[in-house]
C-alpha positions in Angstrom: -28.7 -17.1 11.6 -27.0 -19.6 9.3 -26.3 -18.8 5.8 -27.9 -20.9 3.0 -25.9 -22.8 0.3 -26.9 -20.2 -2.2 -25.7 -17.2 0.0 -22.3 -18.8 0.7 -21.9 -19.5 -3.0 -22.7 -15.8 -3.7 -20.2 -14.6 -1.1 -17.4 -17.0 -2.5 -18.1 -15.6 -5.9 -17.9 -12.2 -4.6 -14.7 -12.7 -2.7 -13.1 -14.5 -5.6 -13.8 -11.5 -8.0 -12.4 -9.0 -5.2 -9.3 -11.0 -4.8 -8.6 -11.3 -8.6 -9.1 -7.6 -9.1 -7.1 -6.5 -6.0 -3.5 -5.6 -6.2 -3.2 -6.2 -2.3 -5.5 -7.6 0.4 -4.8 -6.7 4.0 -6.3 -9.1 6.6 -7.5 -7.1 9.8 -8.8 -8.1 13.3 -11.9 -6.0 13.7 -12.9 -7.6 17.0 -14.8 -5.0 19.2 -14.9 -2.3 16.4 -18.1 -0.4 16.7 -20.3 -0.3 13.7 -19.9 3.6 13.5 -16.0 3.1 13.3 -16.5 0.5 10.5 -18.5 2.8 8.6 -15.7 5.6 9.1 -13.0 3.0 8.0 -15.1 2.3 4.8 -15.3 5.9 4.0 -11.6 6.4 4.5 -10.8 3.5 2.3 -13.0 4.9 -0.6 -10.7 7.8 -1.1 -7.8 5.3 -1.9 -10.0 3.1 -4.2 -10.1 0.4 -1.5 -12.8 -1.7 0.0 -13.4 -3.4 3.3 -15.3 -6.7 3.4 -16.2 -9.2 6.2 -16.8 -12.8 5.9 -16.5 -16.0 7.7 -13.0 -17.4 7.9 -13.9 -20.8 6.3 -15.2 -18.9 3.3 -12.1 -16.7 3.1 -9.8 -19.9 3.5 -11.7 -21.6 0.6 -11.2 -18.5 -1.7 -7.6 -18.4 -0.8 -7.0 -22.1 -1.3 -8.7 -22.1 -4.7 -7.1 -18.8 -5.7 -3.7 -20.2 -5.7 -2.6 -17.9 -2.9 0.2 -19.0 -0.6 -1.1 -21.3 2.1 -2.2 -19.2 5.0 -4.1 -20.9 7.8 -6.8 -18.4 9.0 -7.5 -20.6 11.9 -4.3 -19.6 13.5 -6.0 -16.2 13.9 -8.1 -16.6 17.1 -10.2 -13.6 16.2 -12.8 -12.4 13.6 -11.0 -11.4 10.2 -11.9 -8.7 7.7 -10.3 -8.0 4.4 -9.3 -4.6 2.9 -8.9 -4.8 -0.8 -6.7 -2.3 -2.7 -7.4 -1.8 -6.3 -5.1 0.9 -7.2 -2.1 1.9 -4.8 -1.3 -0.7 -2.0 0.8 1.9 -0.2 -1.9 4.3 0.1 -4.4 1.7 1.4 -1.9 0.3 4.0 -1.3 3.9 5.2 -5.0 4.5 5.5 -5.5 1.2 7.6 -2.4 2.0 9.6 -3.6 5.6 10.4 -7.0 4.3 11.3 -5.5 1.7 13.5 -3.5 4.2 15.4 -6.8 6.1 16.4 -8.9 2.9 16.7 -7.0 0.2 18.7 -9.8 -2.2 18.0 -8.5 -2.6 14.3 -5.3 -4.6 13.9 -3.5 -5.7 10.9 -2.8 -9.4 10.7 -0.8 -9.5 7.5 -1.8 -9.4 3.8 -1.2 -10.3 0.3 0.7 -8.2 -2.4 -0.1 -10.1 -5.6 -0.1 -13.7 -4.6 2.5 -13.5 -1.8 1.7 -13.5 1.9 3.2 -10.8 4.0 3.2 -10.6 7.6 1.8 -7.7 9.6 5.5 -6.2 10.0 5.9 -6.1 6.3 2.5 -4.5 5.9 3.3 -1.9 8.4 6.6 -1.2 6.8 4.6 -0.7 3.5 2.4 1.6 5.3 5.4 3.8 6.6 6.6 4.4 3.0 6.0 8.0 1.8 3.3 8.4 -0.8 3.9 7.9 -4.5 4.2 11.6 -5.4 6.8 12.1 -2.5 8.8 9.1 -3.9 8.8 10.4 -7.5 9.8 13.9 -6.2 12.7 12.2 -4.3 13.8 10.4 -7.4 13.7 13.5 -9.5 15.7 15.4 -7.0 18.3 12.7 -6.9 18.7 12.8 -10.5 18.6 16.6 -10.7 21.2 17.3 -8.0 24.2 15.7 -9.8 23.1 17.3 -13.1 22.9 20.8 -11.6 26.5 20.1 -10.2 27.6 19.3 -13.7 26.3 22.3 -15.1 28.1 24.4 -12.5 31.4 22.8 -13.2 31.0 23.3 -16.8 30.1 26.9 -16.3 33.1 27.4 -14.2 35.4 26.1 -16.8 33.9 28.3 -19.4 34.3 31.4 -17.1 37.9 30.4 -16.4 38.6 30.1 -20.1 37.0 33.5 -20.8 39.0 35.1 -17.9 42.2 33.4 -19.3 41.4 34.9 -22.8 40.8 38.4 -21.5 44.1 38.2 -19.5 45.9 37.2 -22.7 44.3 40.1 -24.7 45.1 42.5 -22.0 48.8 41.4 -22.1 49.2 42.1 -25.7 
């Protein structure tokens, strides 16, 4: 059934709002993905404050063109296109999509936007393979803490050597 002009305008406004609020938008091929798996994907994405939306490629193209996104011709994708909008953490959302696509081969990443910049599917998958934010922060703290603990050990060693030297001098007198 064809969409009316008013319905298309509502979809355009909705997509424009989602693109403006999203920190990242991942385009996916959902061809042959059953409805039950689509609902499962949507539930998984809620945990990362992300959202999955399906619209016609012509409407998505129009939103991208007027939203000053880098030119991406969706007609190059010979499949149906869905969009995963990430509102908080793009890495967690990319990981969620990646894990879901490993289990459900019907879902494939086509690429995405980080801010206004287009990233191909390889860069999105690289983003998905990054450790979580908490792990990255822990690694940063560990990287800073190890040299500091080494410095403390060296300083303590010098203090111990000084005390031993003074004790030896005291015993010789």
